[in-house]
Gaussian input, Z-matrix of N, CA and C with variables (Angstrom, degrees):
# hf/3-21g

backbone

0 1
 N
 C     1     B1
 C     2     B2     1     A1
 N     3     B3     2     A2     1     D1
 C     4     B4     3     A3     2     D2
 C     5     B5     4     A4     3     D3
 N     6     B6     5     A5     4     D4
 C     7     B7     6     A6     5     D5
 C     8     B8     7     A7     6     D6
 N     9     B9     8     A8     7     D7
 C    10    B10     9     A9     8     D8
 C    11    B11    10    A10     9     D9
 N    12    B12    11    A11    10    D10
 C    13    B13    12    A12    11    D11
 C    14    B14    13    A13    12    D12
 N    15    B15    14    A14    13    D13
 C    16    B16    15    A15    14    D14
 C    17    B17    16    A16    15    D15
 N    18    B18    17    A17    16    D16
 C    19    B19    18    A18    17    D17
 C    20    B20    19    A19    18    D18
 N    21    B21    20    A20    19    D19
 C    22    B22    21    A21    20    D20
 C    23    B23    22    A22    21    D21
 N    24    B24    23    A23    22    D22
 C    25    B25    24    A24    23    D23
 C    26    B26    25    A25    24    D24
 N    27    B27    26    A26    25    D25
 C    28    B28    27    A27    26    D26
 C    29    B29    28    A28    27    D27
 N    30    B30    29    A29    28    D28
 C    31    B31    30    A30    29    D29
 C    32    B32    31    A31    30    D30
 N    33    B33    32    A32    31    D31
 C    34    B34    33    A33    32    D32
 C    35    B35    34    A34    33    D33
 N    36    B36    35    A35    34    D34
 C    37    B37    36    A36    35    D35
 C    38    B38    37    A37    36    D36
 N    39    B39    38    A38    37    D37
 C    40    B40    39    A39    38    D38
 C    41    B41    40    A40    39    D39
 N    42    B42    41    A41    40    D40
 C    43    B43    42    A42    41    D41
 C    44    B44    43    A43    42    D42
 N    45    B45    44    A44    43    D43
 C    46    B46    45    A45    44    D44
 C    47    B47    46    A46    45    D45
 N    48    B48    47    A47    46    D46
 C    49    B49    48    A48    47    D47
 C    50    B50    49    A49    48    D48
 N    51    B51    50    A50    49    D49
 C    52    B52    51    A51    50    D50
 C    53    B53    52    A52    51    D51
 N    54    B54    53    A53    52    D52
 C    55    B55    54    A54    53    D53
 C    56    B56    55    A55    54    D54
 N    57    B57    56    A56    55    D55
 C    58    B58    57    A57    56    D56
 C    59    B59    58    A58    57    D57
 N    60    B60    59    A59    58    D58
 C    61    B61    60    A60    59    D59
 C    62    B62    61    A61    60    D60
 N    63    B63    62    A62    61    D61
 C    64    B64    63    A63    62    D62
 C    65    B65    64    A64    63    D63
 N    66    B66    65    A65    64    D64
 C    67    B67    66    A66    65    D65
 C    68    B68    67    A67    66    D66
 N    69    B69    68    A68    67    D67
 C    70    B70    69    A69    68    D68
 C    71    B71    70    A70    69    D69
 N    72    B72    71    A71    70    D70
 C    73    B73    72    A72    71    D71
 C    74    B74    73    A73    72    D72
 N    75    B75    74    A74    73    D73
 C    76    B76    75    A75    74    D74
 C    77    B77    76    A76    75    D75
 N    78    B78    77    A77    76    D76
 C    79    B79    78    A78    77    D77
 C    80    B80    79    A79    78    D78
 N    81    B81    80    A80    79    D79
 C    82    B82    81    A81    80    D80
 C    83    B83    82    A82    81    D81
 N    84    B84    83    A83    82    D82
 C    85    B85    84    A84    83    D83
 C    86    B86    85    A85    84    D84
 N    87    B87    86    A86    85    D85
 C    88    B88    87    A87    86    D86
 C    89    B89    88    A88    87    D87
 N    90    B90    89    A89    88    D88
 C    91    B91    90    A90    89    D89
 C    92    B92    91    A91    90    D90
 N    93    B93    92    A92    91    D91
 C    94    B94    93    A93    92    D92
 C    95    B95    94    A94    93    D93
 N    96    B96    95    A95    94    D94
 C    97    B97    96    A96    95    D95
 C    98    B98    97    A97    96    D96
 N    99    B99    98    A98    97    D97
 C   100   B100    99    A99    98    D98
 C   101   B101   100   A100    99    D99
 N   102   B102   101   A101   100   D100
 C   103   B103   102   A102   101   D101
 C   104   B104   103   A103   102   D102
 N   105   B105   104   A104   103   D103
 C   106   B106   105   A105   104   D104
 C   107   B107   106   A106   105   D105
 N   108   B108   107   A107   106   D106
 C   109   B109   108   A108   107   D107
 C   110   B110   109   A109   108   D108
 N   111   B111   110   A110   109   D109
 C   112   B112   111   A111   110   D110
 C   113   B113   112   A112   111   D111
 N   114   B114   113   A113   112   D112
 C   115   B115   114   A114   113   D113
 C   116   B116   115   A115   114   D114
 N   117   B117   116   A116   115   D115
 C   118   B118   117   A117   116   D116
 C   119   B119   118   A118   117   D117
 N   120   B120   119   A119   118   D118
 C   121   B121   120   A120   119   D119
 C   122   B122   121   A121   120   D120
 N   123   B123   122   A122   121   D121
 C   124   B124   123   A123   122   D122
 C   125   B125   124   A124   123   D123
 N   126   B126   125   A125   124   D124
 C   127   B127   126   A126   125   D125
 C   128   B128   127   A127   126   D126
 N   129   B129   128   A128   127   D127
 C   130   B130   129   A129   128   D128
 C   131   B131   130   A130   129   D129
 N   132   B132   131   A131   130   D130
 C   133   B133   132   A132   131   D131
 C   134   B134   133   A133   132   D132
 N   135   B135   134   A134   133   D133
 C   136   B136   135   A135   134   D134
 C   137   B137   136   A136   135   D135
 N   138   B138   137   A137   136   D136
 C   139   B139   138   A138   137   D137
 C   140   B140   139   A139   138   D138
 N   141   B141   140   A140   139   D139
 C   142   B142   141   A141   140   D140
 C   143   B143   142   A142   141   D141
 N   144   B144   143   A143   142   D142
 C   145   B145   144   A144   143   D143
 C   146   B146   145   A145   144   D144
 N   147   B147   146   A146   145   D145
 C   148   B148   147   A147   146   D146
 C   149   B149   148   A148   147   D147
 N   150   B150   149   A149   148   D148
 C   151   B151   150   A150   149   D149
 C   152   B152   151   A151   150   D150
 N   153   B153   152   A152   151   D151
 C   154   B154   153   A153   152   D152
 C   155   B155   154   A154   153   D153
 N   156   B156   155   A155   154   D154
 C   157   B157   156   A156   155   D155
 C   158   B158   157   A157   156   D156
 N   159   B159   158   A158   157   D157
 C   160   B160   159   A159   158   D158
 C   161   B161   160   A160   159   D159
 N   162   B162   161   A161   160   D160
 C   163   B163   162   A162   161   D161
 C   164   B164   163   A163   162   D162
 N   165   B165   164   A164   163   D163
 C   166   B166   165   A165   164   D164
 C   167   B167   166   A166   165   D165
 N   168   B168   167   A167   166   D166
 C   169   B169   168   A168   167   D167
 C   170   B170   169   A169   168   D168
 N   171   B171   170   A170   169   D169
 C   172   B172   171   A171   170   D170
 C   173   B173   172   A172   171   D171
 N   174   B174   173   A173   172   D172
 C   175   B175   174   A174   173   D173
 C   176   B176   175   A175   174   D174
 N   177   B177   176   A176   175   D175
 C   178   B178   177   A177   176   D176
 C   179   B179   178   A178   177   D177
 N   180   B180   179   A179   178   D178
 C   181   B181   180   A180   179   D179
 C   182   B182   181   A181   180   D180
 N   183   B183   182   A182   181   D181
 C   184   B184   183   A183   182   D182
 C   185   B185   184   A184   183   D183
 N   186   B186   185   A185   184   D184
 C   187   B187   186   A186   185   D185
 C   188   B188   187   A187   186   D186
 N   189   B189   188   A188   187   D187
 C   190   B190   189   A189   188   D188
 C   191   B191   190   A190   189   D189
 N   192   B192   191   A191   190   D190
 C   193   B193   192   A192   191   D191
 C   194   B194   193   A193   192   D192
 N   195   B195   194   A194   193   D193
 C   196   B196   195   A195   194   D194
 C   197   B197   196   A196   195   D195
 N   198   B198   197   A197   196   D196
 C   199   B199   198   A198   197   D197
 C   200   B200   199   A199   198   D198
 N   201   B201   200   A200   199   D199
 C   202   B202   201   A201   200   D200
 C   203   B203   202   A202   201   D201
 N   204   B204   203   A203   202   D202
 C   205   B205   204   A204   203   D203
 C   206   B206   205   A205   204   D204
 N   207   B207   206   A206   205   D205
 C   208   B208   207   A207   206   D206
 C   209   B209   208   A208   207   D207
 N   210   B210   209   A209   208   D208
 C   211   B211   210   A210   209   D209
 C   212   B212   211   A211   210   D210
 N   213   B213   212   A212   211   D211
 C   214   B214   213   A213   212   D212
 C   215   B215   214   A214   213   D213
 N   216   B216   215   A215   214   D214
 C   217   B217   216   A216   215   D215
 C   218   B218   217   A217   216   D216
 N   219   B219   218   A218   217   D217
 C   220   B220   219   A219   218   D218
 C   221   B221   220   A220   219   D219
 N   222   B222   221   A221   220   D220
 C   223   B223   222   A222   221   D221
 C   224   B224   223   A223   222   D222
 N   225   B225   224   A224   223   D223
 C   226   B226   225   A225   224   D224
 C   227   B227   226   A226   225   D225
 N   228   B228   227   A227   226   D226
 C   229   B229   228   A228   227   D227
 C   230   B230   229   A229   228   D228
 N   231   B231   230   A230   229   D229
 C   232   B232   231   A231   230   D230
 C   233   B233   232   A232   231   D231
 N   234   B234   233   A233   232   D232
 C   235   B235   234   A234   233   D233
 C   236   B236   235   A235   234   D234
 N   237   B237   236   A236   235   D235
 C   238   B238   237   A237   236   D236
 C   239   B239   238   A238   237   D237
 N   240   B240   239   A239   238   D238
 C   241   B241   240   A240   239   D239
 C   242   B242   241   A241   240   D240
 N   243   B243   242   A242   241   D241
 C   244   B244   243   A243   242   D242
 C   245   B245   244   A244   243   D243
 N   246   B246   245   A245   244   D244
 C   247   B247   246   A246   245   D245
 C   248   B248   247   A247   246   D246
 N   249   B249   248   A248   247   D247
 C   250   B250   249   A249   248   D248
 C   251   B251   250   A250   249   D249
 N   252   B252   251   A251   250   D250
 C   253   B253   252   A252   251   D251
 C   254   B254   253   A253   252   D252
 N   255   B255   254   A254   253   D253
 C   256   B256   255   A255   254   D254
 C   257   B257   256   A256   255   D255
 N   258   B258   257   A257   256   D256
 C   259   B259   258   A258   257   D257
 C   260   B260   259   A259   258   D258
 N   261   B261   260   A260   259   D259
 C   262   B262   261   A261   260   D260
 C   263   B263   262   A262   261   D261
 N   264   B264   263   A263   262   D262
 C   265   B265   264   A264   263   D263
 C   266   B266   265   A265   264   D264
 N   267   B267   266   A266   265   D265
 C   268   B268   267   A267   266   D266
 C   269   B269   268   A268   267   D267
 N   270   B270   269   A269   268   D268
 C   271   B271   270   A270   269   D269
 C   272   B272   271   A271   270   D270
 N   273   B273   272   A272   271   D271
 C   274   B274   273   A273   272   D272
 C   275   B275   274   A274   273   D273
 N   276   B276   275   A275   274   D274
 C   277   B277   276   A276   275   D275
 C   278   B278   277   A277   276   D276

   B1=1.4460
   B2=1.5312
   B3=1.3205
   B4=1.4666
   B5=1.5211
   B6=1.3358
   B7=1.4649
   B8=1.5266
   B9=1.3184
   B10=1.4655
   B11=1.5211
   B12=1.3261
   B13=1.4637
   B14=1.5239
   B15=1.3198
   B16=1.4717
   B17=1.5270
   B18=1.3248
   B19=1.4657
   B20=1.5226
   B21=1.3270
   B22=1.4674
   B23=1.5232
   B24=1.3448
   B25=1.4624
   B26=1.5312
   B27=1.3337
   B28=1.4690
   B29=1.5239
   B30=1.3281
   B31=1.4645
   B32=1.5212
   B33=1.3352
   B34=1.4616
   B35=1.5297
   B36=1.3324
   B37=1.4561
   B38=1.5311
   B39=1.3347
   B40=1.4590
   B41=1.5268
   B42=1.3327
   B43=1.4688
   B44=1.5207
   B45=1.3183
   B46=1.4654
   B47=1.5160
   B48=1.3372
   B49=1.4671
   B50=1.5295
   B51=1.3339
   B52=1.4692
   B53=1.5197
   B54=1.3288
   B55=1.4759
   B56=1.5244
   B57=1.3103
   B58=1.4601
   B59=1.5235
   B60=1.3129
   B61=1.4655
   B62=1.5275
   B63=1.3252
   B64=1.4635
   B65=1.5278
   B66=1.3111
   B67=1.4660
   B68=1.5212
   B69=1.3208
   B70=1.4607
   B71=1.5219
   B72=1.3162
   B73=1.4667
   B74=1.5298
   B75=1.3135
   B76=1.4614
   B77=1.5206
   B78=1.3151
   B79=1.4496
   B80=1.5176
   B81=1.3134
   B82=1.4587
   B83=1.5119
   B84=1.3172
   B85=1.4630
   B86=1.5233
   B87=1.3080
   B88=1.4532
   B89=1.5253
   B90=1.3074
   B91=1.4645
   B92=1.5239
   B93=1.3193
   B94=1.4563
   B95=1.5196
   B96=1.3195
   B97=1.4557
   B98=1.5263
   B99=1.3263
   B100=1.4492
   B101=1.5185
   B102=1.3070
   B103=1.4515
   B104=1.5172
   B105=1.3310
   B106=1.4582
   B107=1.5175
   B108=1.3106
   B109=1.4579
   B110=1.5309
   B111=1.3285
   B112=1.4636
   B113=1.5252
   B114=1.3232
   B115=1.4654
   B116=1.5231
   B117=1.3180
   B118=1.4612
   B119=1.5302
   B120=1.3373
   B121=1.4624
   B122=1.5310
   B123=1.3237
   B124=1.4589
   B125=1.5280
   B126=1.3115
   B127=1.4602
   B128=1.5253
   B129=1.3210
   B130=1.4614
   B131=1.5243
   B132=1.3295
   B133=1.4688
   B134=1.5220
   B135=1.3219
   B136=1.4663
   B137=1.5211
   B138=1.3131
   B139=1.4563
   B140=1.5267
   B141=1.3034
   B142=1.4633
   B143=1.5200
   B144=1.3186
   B145=1.4582
   B146=1.5217
   B147=1.3022
   B148=1.4657
   B149=1.5153
   B150=1.3171
   B151=1.4666
   B152=1.5235
   B153=1.3088
   B154=1.4604
   B155=1.5221
   B156=1.3213
   B157=1.4575
   B158=1.5170
   B159=1.3016
   B160=1.4586
   B161=1.5273
   B162=1.3332
   B163=1.4666
   B164=1.5215
   B165=1.3317
   B166=1.4620
   B167=1.5214
   B168=1.3262
   B169=1.4559
   B170=1.5196
   B171=1.3278
   B172=1.4747
   B173=1.5175
   B174=1.3271
   B175=1.4657
   B176=1.5311
   B177=1.3234
   B178=1.4726
   B179=1.5215
   B180=1.3273
   B181=1.4681
   B182=1.5296
   B183=1.3208
   B184=1.4651
   B185=1.5298
   B186=1.3207
   B187=1.4645
   B188=1.5278
   B189=1.3406
   B190=1.4704
   B191=1.5224
   B192=1.3259
   B193=1.4589
   B194=1.5262
   B195=1.3311
   B196=1.4650
   B197=1.5227
   B198=1.3337
   B199=1.4650
   B200=1.5286
   B201=1.3345
   B202=1.4662
   B203=1.5215
   B204=1.3249
   B205=1.4649
   B206=1.5243
   B207=1.3081
   B208=1.4631
   B209=1.5198
   B210=1.3139
   B211=1.4785
   B212=1.5201
   B213=1.3388
   B214=1.4657
   B215=1.5314
   B216=1.3329
   B217=1.4691
   B218=1.5291
   B219=1.3080
   B220=1.4672
   B221=1.5297
   B222=1.3131
   B223=1.4655
   B224=1.5247
   B225=1.3211
   B226=1.4667
   B227=1.5217
   B228=1.3146
   B229=1.4621
   B230=1.5141
   B231=1.3112
   B232=1.4648
   B233=1.5268
   B234=1.3239
   B235=1.4560
   B236=1.5223
   B237=1.3214
   B238=1.4707
   B239=1.5188
   B240=1.3181
   B241=1.4547
   B242=1.5257
   B243=1.3143
   B244=1.4540
   B245=1.5191
   B246=1.3086
   B247=1.4553
   B248=1.5194
   B249=1.3174
   B250=1.4661
   B251=1.5235
   B252=1.3141
   B253=1.4646
   B254=1.5281
   B255=1.3206
   B256=1.4686
   B257=1.5311
   B258=1.3304
   B259=1.4628
   B260=1.5372
   B261=1.3179
   B262=1.4633
   B263=1.5229
   B264=1.3225
   B265=1.4599
   B266=1.5250
   B267=1.3089
   B268=1.4552
   B269=1.5189
   B270=1.3181
   B271=1.4569
   B272=1.5271
   B273=1.3146
   B274=1.4695
   B275=1.5049
   B276=1.3231
   B277=1.4623
   B278=1.4737
   A1=109.85
   A2=116.75
   A3=119.36
   A4=111.25
   A5=116.83
   A6=120.33
   A7=110.95
   A8=116.74
   A9=120.61
   A10=110.66
   A11=116.94
   A12=119.95
   A13=111.79
   A14=117.61
   A15=120.74
   A16=110.08
   A17=116.43
   A18=120.54
   A19=110.61
   A20=117.05
   A21=121.37
   A22=110.95
   A23=116.95
   A24=120.31
   A25=111.19
   A26=116.65
   A27=120.19
   A28=110.97
   A29=117.32
   A30=120.29
   A31=111.51
   A32=117.26
   A33=120.72
   A34=110.47
   A35=117.03
   A36=120.78
   A37=111.23
   A38=116.27
   A39=120.21
   A40=113.29
   A41=117.37
   A42=119.72
   A43=114.26
   A44=117.77
   A45=119.63
   A46=112.11
   A47=116.43
   A48=119.88
   A49=115.18
   A50=118.32
   A51=119.14
   A52=112.95
   A53=119.54
   A54=117.21
   A55=112.55
   A56=117.33
   A57=120.27
   A58=111.72
   A59=117.65
   A60=120.97
   A61=112.06
   A62=118.07
   A63=120.77
   A64=112.56
   A65=117.73
   A66=120.97
   A67=112.70
   A68=117.76
   A69=120.63
   A70=111.18
   A71=117.39
   A72=120.58
   A73=110.93
   A74=116.67
   A75=120.55
   A76=112.32
   A77=117.58
   A78=120.94
   A79=113.71
   A80=117.68
   A81=121.87
   A82=109.55
   A83=116.06
   A84=120.10
   A85=108.92
   A86=115.64
   A87=121.94
   A88=107.59
   A89=116.94
   A90=120.37
   A91=109.95
   A92=115.07
   A93=121.26
   A94=108.40
   A95=116.15
   A96=121.95
   A97=107.38
   A98=115.61
   A99=121.02
   A100=108.21
   A101=116.12
   A102=120.51
   A103=107.50
   A104=115.71
   A105=119.51
   A106=109.11
   A107=115.59
   A108=119.26
   A109=109.05
   A110=115.80
   A111=119.96
   A112=112.34
   A113=116.98
   A114=120.33
   A115=111.34
   A116=117.54
   A117=120.70
   A118=111.35
   A119=116.23
   A120=120.05
   A121=110.92
   A122=116.10
   A123=121.42
   A124=110.38
   A125=117.16
   A126=122.38
   A127=111.21
   A128=116.94
   A129=120.17
   A130=110.98
   A131=117.03
   A132=119.67
   A133=110.82
   A134=117.67
   A135=120.35
   A136=111.41
   A137=116.53
   A138=121.29
   A139=111.83
   A140=117.30
   A141=121.64
   A142=114.59
   A143=119.01
   A144=119.44
   A145=112.58
   A146=118.23
   A147=121.81
   A148=113.26
   A149=116.38
   A150=121.08
   A151=113.02
   A152=117.57
   A153=119.65
   A154=112.17
   A155=116.71
   A156=120.55
   A157=113.13
   A158=115.17
   A159=121.83
   A160=109.10
   A161=116.10
   A162=120.13
   A163=112.43
   A164=118.56
   A165=119.61
   A166=111.80
   A167=117.98
   A168=116.22
   A169=112.38
   A170=118.07
   A171=119.08
   A172=109.28
   A173=116.51
   A174=121.20
   A175=110.54
   A176=117.83
   A177=121.37
   A178=110.39
   A179=117.33
   A180=120.95
   A181=110.86
   A182=116.39
   A183=120.59
   A184=110.73
   A185=117.31
   A186=121.09
   A187=111.27
   A188=117.11
   A189=119.94
   A190=109.82
   A191=116.19
   A192=120.61
   A193=111.04
   A194=116.43
   A195=119.82
   A196=111.57
   A197=117.53
   A198=120.83
   A199=110.92
   A200=116.63
   A201=120.08
   A202=109.80
   A203=117.66
   A204=121.43
   A205=111.55
   A206=117.10
   A207=120.38
   A208=111.43
   A209=115.84
   A210=120.55
   A211=111.83
   A212=117.04
   A213=122.73
   A214=109.21
   A215=118.49
   A216=120.80
   A217=114.00
   A218=118.41
   A219=120.88
   A220=111.58
   A221=117.88
   A222=121.25
   A223=112.82
   A224=117.25
   A225=120.64
   A226=112.36
   A227=117.55
   A228=120.76
   A229=114.19
   A230=117.96
   A231=121.09
   A232=112.56
   A233=117.92
   A234=121.31
   A235=110.28
   A236=116.64
   A237=122.99
   A238=105.69
   A239=114.25
   A240=120.34
   A241=109.27
   A242=115.64
   A243=120.82
   A244=109.20
   A245=115.93
   A246=121.37
   A247=109.44
   A248=116.21
   A249=120.07
   A250=111.61
   A251=117.71
   A252=120.77
   A253=111.90
   A254=117.16
   A255=120.95
   A256=108.96
   A257=117.52
   A258=119.92
   A259=110.80
   A260=115.48
   A261=121.49
   A262=108.38
   A263=116.23
   A264=121.37
   A265=107.02
   A266=116.76
   A267=120.98
   A268=113.78
   A269=117.79
   A270=120.52
   A271=111.65
   A272=118.29
   A273=121.24
   A274=112.88
   A275=118.72
   A276=121.72
   A277=112.33
   D1=-40.67
   D2=-179.67
   D3=-63.19
   D4=-41.71
   D5=179.14
   D6=-64.40
   D7=-40.09
   D8=179.06
   D9=-64.60
   D10=-41.34
   D11=179.46
   D12=-69.12
   D13=-34.41
   D14=176.19
   D15=-64.89
   D16=-45.96
   D17=178.15
   D18=-63.45
   D19=-38.76
   D20=177.58
   D21=-60.30
   D22=-48.09
   D23=-178.57
   D24=-62.65
   D25=-39.83
   D26=179.65
   D27=-65.69
   D28=-45.40
   D29=-179.87
   D30=-69.22
   D31=-35.89
   D32=178.26
   D33=-62.36
   D34=-40.29
   D35=178.84
   D36=-67.03
   D37=-33.69
   D38=-176.67
   D39=-86.53
   D40=-40.54
   D41=-170.34
   D42=-121.90
   D43=-8.92
   D44=-179.83
   D45=105.96
   D46=170.77
   D47=-173.72
   D48=-74.29
   D49=-29.34
   D50=-175.40
   D51=-65.65
   D52=-53.47
   D53=179.26
   D54=-68.75
   D55=-30.35
   D56=-178.31
   D57=-68.15
   D58=-27.83
   D59=-177.79
   D60=-61.28
   D61=-24.69
   D62=179.78
   D63=-69.68
   D64=-14.93
   D65=179.34
   D66=-83.39
   D67=-16.65
   D68=-176.18
   D69=-75.33
   D70=133.26
   D71=176.68
   D72=-66.31
   D73=159.91
   D74=179.81
   D75=-64.08
   D76=-20.00
   D77=178.63
   D78=-75.47
   D79=-6.24
   D80=179.96
   D81=-82.86
   D82=133.73
   D83=178.68
   D84=-82.57
   D85=120.11
   D86=178.96
   D87=-126.89
   D88=127.95
   D89=178.90
   D90=-72.73
   D91=147.06
   D92=177.98
   D93=-142.40
   D94=150.64
   D95=177.05
   D96=-117.29
   D97=127.70
   D98=177.77
   D99=-113.30
   D100=128.30
   D101=176.35
   D102=-110.09
   D103=132.86
   D104=-179.66
   D105=-151.41
   D106=159.33
   D107=175.93
   D108=-87.06
   D109=178.45
   D110=-175.56
   D111=-60.59
   D112=-42.32
   D113=-178.54
   D114=-61.86
   D115=-39.62
   D116=178.72
   D117=-67.67
   D118=-42.98
   D119=178.18
   D120=-62.72
   D121=-40.91
   D122=178.67
   D123=-62.46
   D124=-47.23
   D125=-178.55
   D126=-61.93
   D127=-48.95
   D128=-177.21
   D129=-66.43
   D130=-42.57
   D131=-179.19
   D132=-64.00
   D133=-42.12
   D134=179.13
   D135=-68.06
   D136=-42.81
   D137=-176.83
   D138=-67.06
   D139=-42.93
   D140=-171.64
   D141=-94.05
   D142=-0.38
   D143=179.87
   D144=-94.18
   D145=-3.79
   D146=-177.25
   D147=-63.65
   D148=156.19
   D149=-176.11
   D150=-65.92
   D151=-19.45
   D152=178.98
   D153=-79.44
   D154=-10.15
   D155=-177.14
   D156=-81.56
   D157=160.52
   D158=177.78
   D159=-67.92
   D160=143.80
   D161=-174.73
   D162=-59.66
   D163=-30.92
   D164=-176.64
   D165=-68.18
   D166=-46.30
   D167=-179.80
   D168=-83.74
   D169=-16.64
   D170=169.78
   D171=-64.05
   D172=-40.70
   D173=178.90
   D174=-65.08
   D175=-41.75
   D176=178.06
   D177=-62.52
   D178=-43.48
   D179=178.58
   D180=-61.67
   D181=-41.06
   D182=178.91
   D183=-64.51
   D184=-41.62
   D185=179.00
   D186=-67.08
   D187=-34.67
   D188=174.86
   D189=-61.89
   D190=-46.23
   D191=178.07
   D192=-58.81
   D193=-46.90
   D194=-178.03
   D195=-63.37
   D196=-36.63
   D197=179.04
   D198=-65.76
   D199=-42.62
   D200=177.91
   D201=-66.53
   D202=-43.26
   D203=-179.13
   D204=-63.39
   D205=-35.51
   D206=179.31
   D207=-71.36
   D208=-42.46
   D209=-176.42
   D210=-79.45
   D211=-38.33
   D212=-176.70
   D213=-132.84
   D214=77.95
   D215=-174.98
   D216=-58.81
   D217=-29.41
   D218=-179.43
   D219=-66.94
   D220=-25.16
   D221=-178.41
   D222=-87.42
   D223=-15.02
   D224=-176.10
   D225=-61.19
   D226=-30.71
   D227=-178.68
   D228=-67.16
   D229=-16.05
   D230=-179.48
   D231=-80.77
   D232=-15.97
   D233=-178.82
   D234=-76.70
   D235=132.74
   D236=169.50
   D237=-109.07
   D238=80.83
   D239=-171.67
   D240=-118.56
   D241=146.60
   D242=179.07
   D243=-95.11
   D244=134.35
   D245=-179.62
   D246=-66.67
   D247=119.61
   D248=-177.80
   D249=-76.50
   D250=-10.05
   D251=179.03
   D252=-88.56
   D253=-11.89
   D254=178.84
   D255=-74.72
   D256=144.31
   D257=178.76
   D258=-64.13
   D259=144.03
   D260=-177.09
   D261=-108.96
   D262=128.42
   D263=173.37
   D264=-89.71
   D265=102.82
   D266=-174.83
   D267=-65.11
   D268=-17.60
   D269=178.33
   D270=-80.11
   D271=-12.95
   D272=-179.67
   D273=-107.39
   D274=11.61
   D275=-177.63
   D276=-66.06

């Protein structure tokens, strides 16, 4: 990881951040911004909040729902999302 970050810093200084980003391993945390309309947010939150999904993206889907519900409470009722805080019976997945 240290060697990859050293190479990243050298390439970033020489060529800029976009090409240098390809040198970073997948284990590196990189912030990203996703812009989407309501229909896309609804689709992703419903699709990725299911009990069969991995806990990490279930949590992201739940946070997307909460952000929309906080900003636009009238739209929250359109989500068919599963509460990721509810206990999951793995035998019924």
